[in-house]
C-alpha positions as CSV (number, residue, x, y, z in Angstrom):
1,X,-2.4,-5.6,-38.8
2,X,-0.9,-9.1,-38.7
3,X,0.0,-10.8,-35.7
4,X,3.7,-12.1,-35.2
5,X,4.5,-15.7,-35.1
6,X,5.4,-15.7,-31.5
7,X,1.9,-14.0,-30.4
8,X,0.0,-16.4,-32.6
9,X,1.3,-19.4,-30.7
10,X,0.8,-17.7,-27.5
11,X,-2.8,-17.1,-28.4
12,X,-3.2,-20.5,-29.6
13,X,-2.0,-22.0,-26.2
14,X,-4.8,-20.1,-24.4
15,X,-8.2,-21.8,-23.6
16,X,-11.6,-20.1,-24.5
17,X,-12.1,-19.2,-20.8
18,X,-8.6,-17.7,-20.6
19,X,-9.2,-15.5,-23.5
20,X,-12.5,-14.3,-22.1
21,X,-10.8,-13.7,-19.0
22,X,-8.1,-11.5,-20.7
23,X,-10.8,-9.6,-22.5
24,X,-12.5,-9.0,-19.0
25,X,-9.4,-7.8,-17.4
26,X,-8.8,-5.5,-20.3
27,X,-12.1,-3.8,-19.7
28,X,-11.6,-3.5,-16.0
29,X,-10.3,-0.5,-14.7
30,X,-8.6,-2.0,-11.7
31,X,-6.5,-4.4,-13.5
32,X,-3.2,-2.7,-14.8
33,X,-1.4,-4.0,-17.6
34,X,1.5,-4.9,-15.2
35,X,-1.0,-7.7,-13.7
36,X,-1.9,-8.9,-17.2
37,X,1.7,-9.3,-17.8
38,X,2.6,-11.2,-14.7
39,X,-0.5,-13.6,-14.9
40,X,-0.5,-14.2,-18.8
41,X,2.9,-12.9,-20.1
42,X,1.6,-10.5,-22.7
43,X,3.4,-7.0,-22.7
44,X,1.1,-3.8,-22.9
45,X,1.8,-3.7,-26.7
46,X,1.1,-7.5,-27.2
47,X,-2.0,-7.2,-25.1
48,X,-3.2,-4.3,-27.4
49,X,-2.5,-6.5,-30.6
50,X,-4.4,-9.4,-28.8
51,X,-7.4,-7.1,-28.1
52,X,-7.4,-5.8,-31.7
53,X,-7.4,-9.5,-32.9
54,X,-10.2,-10.6,-30.5
55,X,-12.6,-7.6,-30.5
56,X,-14.4,-6.3,-33.4
57,X,-13.5,-2.9,-34.9
58,X,-16.0,-0.7,-32.9
59,X,-15.4,-2.5,-29.8
60,X,-11.5,-2.4,-30.0
61,X,-12.0,1.5,-30.8
62,X,-14.3,2.0,-27.8
63,X,-11.8,-0.1,-25.6
64,X,-8.6,1.9,-27.0
65,X,-10.2,5.2,-26.4
66,X,-11.2,4.3,-22.8
67,X,-7.7,3.1,-22.0
68,X,-6.2,6.2,-23.6
69,X,-8.2,8.5,-21.6
70,X,-7.8,6.8,-18.4
71,X,-4.4,5.5,-18.8
72,X,-3.5,6.1,-15.3
73,X,-5.7,3.4,-14.4
74,X,-4.1,0.7,-16.7
75,X,-0.5,1.7,-16.1
76,X,0.5,0.7,-12.5
77,X,3.3,3.3,-12.3
78,X,0.8,6.1,-13.0
79,X,-2.0,4.9,-11.0
80,X,-0.4,5.5,-7.6
81,X,-1.7,2.3,-5.8
82,X,-0.4,-1.1,-5.8
83,X,-2.5,-4.1,-6.9
84,X,-1.7,-7.2,-5.0
85,X,-4.4,-9.5,-6.4
86,X,-6.2,-10.4,-9.7
87,X,-9.6,-10.4,-8.7
88,X,-12.1,-8.5,-6.6
89,X,-12.4,-9.4,-2.9
90,X,-16.2,-10.2,-3.2
91,X,-15.5,-12.7,-6.0
92,X,-15.2,-16.2,-5.3
93,X,-12.6,-18.8,-6.7
94,X,-15.1,-19.9,-9.5
95,X,-15.4,-16.4,-10.7
96,X,-19.2,-15.9,-9.3
97,X,-19.7,-12.9,-7.5
98,X,-20.6,-13.6,-3.8
99,X,-23.2,-11.8,-1.7
100,X,-24.7,-9.5,-4.6
101,X,-28.3,-9.8,-5.9
């Protein structure tokens, strides 16, 4: 599956840290697609294409199965709770977890 020209330019504008953060947000159950769209501008369909492009085949299949089976966690309208922040309350600004050993 090829990426659209618009999606390719969006991906090229991202730094390596932003790409790693997108993949991390994709694997996290607490981060809905709406939060990813607000923060990075990727619609859910574009995000799936991005994950297909970034992850290897087996990892993408695992991620896609997980998102499909637990779809209520990645879709804010189905999950019933409102997400007001993009990171865990125990996480500092630089991304390191505080207070955990």
